[in-house]
C-alpha positions in Angstrom: 10.9 -60.0 8.7 13.0 -61.7 11.4 13.5 -59.4 14.4 17.1 -58.6 15.1 18.5 -60.0 18.4 20.2 -57.4 20.7 23.3 -59.6 20.6 23.6 -59.7 16.9 26.9 -58.0 16.2 26.8 -54.7 14.3 29.6 -53.4 12.1 30.3 -50.4 14.4 30.4 -52.7 17.4 33.0 -54.9 15.6 35.1 -51.8 14.9 34.9 -50.7 18.5 36.0 -54.2 19.7 38.9 -54.1 17.2 40.0 -50.8 18.6 39.8 -52.1 22.2 41.9 -55.2 21.3 44.6 -53.3 19.5 45.0 -50.8 22.3 45.1 -53.5 25.0 47.9 -55.2 23.0 50.0 -52.0 23.4 48.8 -51.2 26.9 49.9 -54.6 28.3 53.4 -54.2 26.7 53.9 -50.8 28.2 52.5 -51.6 31.7 54.3 -55.0 31.9 57.6 -53.6 30.9 57.3 -50.8 33.4 56.8 -53.4 36.2 60.0 -55.1 35.3 62.0 -51.9 35.0 60.7 -50.8 38.4 60.5 -54.0 40.5 59.9 -51.9 43.7 56.6 -50.6 42.3 54.6 -53.6 43.7 51.3 -52.1 42.5 52.4 -52.3 38.9 52.7 -56.1 39.2 48.9 -56.3 39.5 47.5 -54.2 36.6 43.7 -54.2 36.3 41.2 -54.4 33.5 37.7 -53.2 34.4 34.8 -53.8 32.1 32.1 -51.6 33.5 29.2 -52.9 31.4 30.4 -56.3 30.4 27.2 -57.8 28.9 27.3 -61.5 28.4 30.7 -61.8 26.8 29.7 -63.1 23.3 27.8 -61.9 20.2 25.8 -63.7 17.5 26.5 -63.6 13.8 23.5 -64.4 11.7 22.3 -67.8 12.7 25.5 -68.6 14.6 24.9 -67.9 18.3 27.6 -66.8 20.7 30.3 -67.0 18.1 31.9 -63.6 18.3 33.9 -62.6 21.3 32.8 -59.5 23.3 35.0 -57.2 25.3 35.4 -59.4 28.4 36.6 -62.4 26.4 38.8 -60.2 24.2 40.4 -58.6 27.2 40.9 -61.9 29.1 42.5 -63.6 26.1 44.7 -60.6 25.4 46.0 -60.4 29.0 46.7 -64.1 29.2 48.5 -64.0 25.9 50.6 -61.0 26.9 51.3 -62.3 30.4 52.6 -65.6 29.0 54.8 -63.8 26.4 56.2 -61.4 29.0 57.0 -64.0 31.7 58.6 -66.3 29.2 61.0 -63.6 27.9 61.4 -61.4 30.9 61.6 -64.0 33.6 59.4 -61.7 35.7 56.0 -62.6 37.1 53.0 -60.3 36.5 49.5 -60.9 38.0 46.8 -59.0 36.0 43.3 -58.8 37.5 40.1 -58.8 35.5 37.0 -57.2 37.0 33.7 -57.6 35.0 30.7 -55.6 36.1 27.2 -56.6 34.8 23.9 -55.6 36.3 21.6 -58.0 34.4 21.5 -61.3 36.3 20.9 -63.4 33.2 23.8 -61.8 31.2 26.0 -62.2 34.3 25.3 -65.9 34.5 26.0 -66.4 30.8 29.2 -64.4 31.2 30.3 -66.6 34.1 29.9 -69.6 31.8 31.9 -68.1 28.9 34.8 -66.9 31.1 35.1 -69.9 33.4 37.6 -71.8 31.2 40.1 -68.9 31.6 40.0 -68.8 35.4 42.9 -71.2 35.7 45.2 -68.7 33.9 44.1 -65.3 35.3 42.4 -63.7 38.3 38.7 -63.0 37.1 35.9 -61.6 39.3 32.4 -61.0 38.0 30.3 -58.5 39.8 26.6 -58.8 39.3 25.6 -55.3 40.4 24.9 -51.7 39.3 28.1 -50.1 38.0 27.3 -46.8 39.8 27.0 -48.7 43.1 30.2 -50.8 42.9 32.8 -48.8 41.0 34.0 -47.1 44.2 34.8 -50.4 45.9 36.6 -51.7 42.7 38.8 -48.6 42.7 39.5 -49.0 46.4 40.5 -52.7 45.8 43.1 -51.8 43.1 44.7 -49.0 45.1 47.5 -47.4 43.0 47.8 -50.3 40.5 47.6 -49.2 36.8 44.1 -49.7 35.4 42.3 -49.7 32.1 38.6 -48.9 32.3 36.3 -49.9 29.4 33.1 -47.9 30.0 30.6 -49.1 27.4 27.2 -48.1 28.7 24.2 -48.6 26.5 22.7 -45.2 27.4 22.9 -42.2 29.7 20.6 -43.6 32.3 23.2 -46.3 33.1 26.1 -43.9 33.6 26.3 -41.2 36.3 28.9 -38.4 36.1 29.9 -39.0 39.7 30.9 -42.6 38.9 33.0 -41.5 36.0 34.6 -38.9 38.2 35.6 -41.6 40.6 37.5 -43.3 37.8 39.1 -40.0 36.8 40.1 -39.4 40.4 41.8 -42.8 40.8 45.3 -42.4 42.0 48.0 -43.7 39.7 47.9 -44.7 36.0 44.4 -45.0 34.5 43.4 -45.1 30.9 39.7 -44.8 30.0 37.8 -45.8 26.8 34.3 -44.5 27.1 31.3 -45.0 24.8 29.6 -41.5 24.8 26.0 -42.0 23.5 24.8 -38.9 21.7 21.1 -39.2 20.9 19.7 -39.6 24.4 20.9 -36.3 25.9 20.0 -34.3 22.8 16.6 -35.8 22.7 16.0 -35.1 26.4 17.4 -31.6 26.0 14.9 -30.9 23.2 12.0 -32.1 25.4 13.2 -30.0 28.3 13.3 -26.9 26.0 9.8 -27.6 24.8 8.6 -27.9 28.4 10.2 -24.6 29.4 9.0 -22.6 26.5 5.5 -24.0 26.6 5.5 -25.9 23.3 5.4 -29.4 24.7 2.4 -31.3 23.3 2.8 -34.7 24.9 0.9 -36.3 27.7 3.8 -37.9 29.6 5.2 -35.0 31.5 6.3 -37.2 34.4 8.4 -39.3 32.1 10.0 -36.1 30.7 11.1 -35.0 34.2 12.5 -38.5 35.0 14.5 -38.3 31.8 15.7 -34.8 32.7 16.9 -36.2 36.0 18.8 -38.9 34.2 20.4 -36.3 32.0 21.5 -34.3 35.0 23.0 -37.4 36.6 24.9 -38.1 33.3 26.3 -34.6 32.7 26.7 -33.5 36.3 24.8 -30.3 35.4 21.4 -28.9 36.1 19.2 -29.0 33.0 19.3 -25.2 32.9 23.1 -25.1 32.9 23.3 -27.9 30.3 21.1 -26.0 27.9 22.8 -22.7 28.5 26.3 -24.2 28.1 25.6 -26.4 25.1 22.6 -25.0 23.4 21.6 -28.7 23.0 24.2 -29.1 20.2 26.0 -32.4 19.7 29.5 -31.1 19.6 29.1 -28.6 22.4 27.6 -31.2 24.6 30.6 -33.5 23.9 33.1 -30.8 24.7 31.2 -29.9 27.8 31.2 -33.5 29.0 34.9 -33.9 28.5 35.7 -30.6 30.3 33.3 -31.1 33.2 33.5 -34.9 33.8 36.6 -36.5 32.2 38.8 -33.5 32.9 37.0 -32.6 36.2 40.2 -33.0 38.2 42.7 -31.4 35.8 42.8 -28.1 37.6 43.6 -29.9 40.9 46.1 -32.4 39.6 49.8 -31.7 38.9 50.4 -31.3 35.1 51.9 -34.8 34.8 48.7 -36.3 36.2 46.2 -34.4 34.1 44.1 -36.3 31.6 44.0 -35.6 27.9 41.2 -36.9 25.7 40.9 -37.9 22.0 37.6 -38.6 20.2 36.5 -41.1 17.5 33.1 -40.5 16.0 31.6 -43.9 15.4 29.1 -44.1 12.6 26.6 -46.5 11.1 28.2 -46.5 7.7 25.2 -47.9 5.9 23.0 -45.0 7.1 25.9 -42.5 7.4 24.6 -41.7 10.9 26.5 -40.9 14.0 25.9 -43.6 16.6 28.2 -42.6 19.4 31.6 -41.1 20.2 34.5 -43.2 21.6 36.4 -41.1 24.1 39.9 -42.1 25.1 41.5 -40.4 28.1 45.0 -40.9 29.5 47.5 -38.8 31.4 50.4 -40.0 29.1 50.9 -38.6 25.6 52.5 -41.9 24.5 49.1 -43.6 25.3 47.0 -41.0 23.4 49.5 -41.2 20.5 49.0 -45.0 20.3 45.3 -44.7 20.4 45.3 -41.8 17.9 47.1 -44.1 15.5 44.6 -46.9 16.1 41.7 -44.5 15.6 43.1 -43.2 12.3 43.8 -46.7 11.0 40.3 -47.7 11.8 39.0 -44.7 9.9 41.0 -45.7 6.8 39.1 -48.9 6.7 35.7 -47.2 6.6 34.3 -46.6 3.2 32.6 -43.3 2.4 33.3 -42.0 5.8 32.2 -38.5 6.5 33.6 -37.4 9.8 33.1 -34.2 11.8 36.7 -34.4 12.8 38.5 -35.7 9.7 41.2 -35.8 8.6 42.5 -35.6 12.2 41.2 -37.2 15.4 39.8 -34.5 17.7 42.1 -33.9 20.7 40.8 -32.2 23.8 43.4 -30.9 26.4 41.5 -28.2 28.3 
């Protein structure tokens, strides 16, 4: 059997990228039109797209290598397309900025090659560093400019709650599409419970404690609080994450600046197994309404879909 390459595109990844592209199409229209209606809002003339875990920018399809566009290329092409359309009809200049973060040096170098042809049309910066170390400086750079953050981490060890809270705390308009990986935290929570109740039978206790530390970084909770508040249940862990991380500032912010979140449960349809949740957060109901429609239309295309949240997309406002 030929071993699958990490960059071989999977059906659920294709659905995720379709969702991203469709929302960016609407997001650009909304943000660009606001910039023209309010010409004194200088920050709105430089909207940002931040891909927090960019990867190399292209996927394989069977024997065809680097043939399917990944999120960085999709976003760049969409922003260039919408910028040209807007400027030709509105007679008003807009200057989007693309910020692509990728920790892996090899992937970052490949990404640089794939996006170089677009640099003549749009401001692109590739940041070869750890997302958790650089997101604060990216947010500082953008100031109050409207921003879309695509947070597509491959696992919980790559994503610290304090980093997500920096995005959530950004001043001004910010929309977030976050890949919330399920299995890692539930598996680690189960291991922690076995250690605490004396039933752990493994011989890698040091690795268990390293993973517990990663889980605490991801959730922003001590392992004891995590287990007490979620009982290591998938849905409870999800609701807890939204409340404690994505909505961390809701009690402090004025009502019009509070985030609301909707959820899409992404499955491997062949195995009918939950892979991850896509969490979309915005302060504007018009944005969540647009994404809700995109989520629902995506579900209609799925055959034999059995969803925890059907027929409606889960909406979390607390």
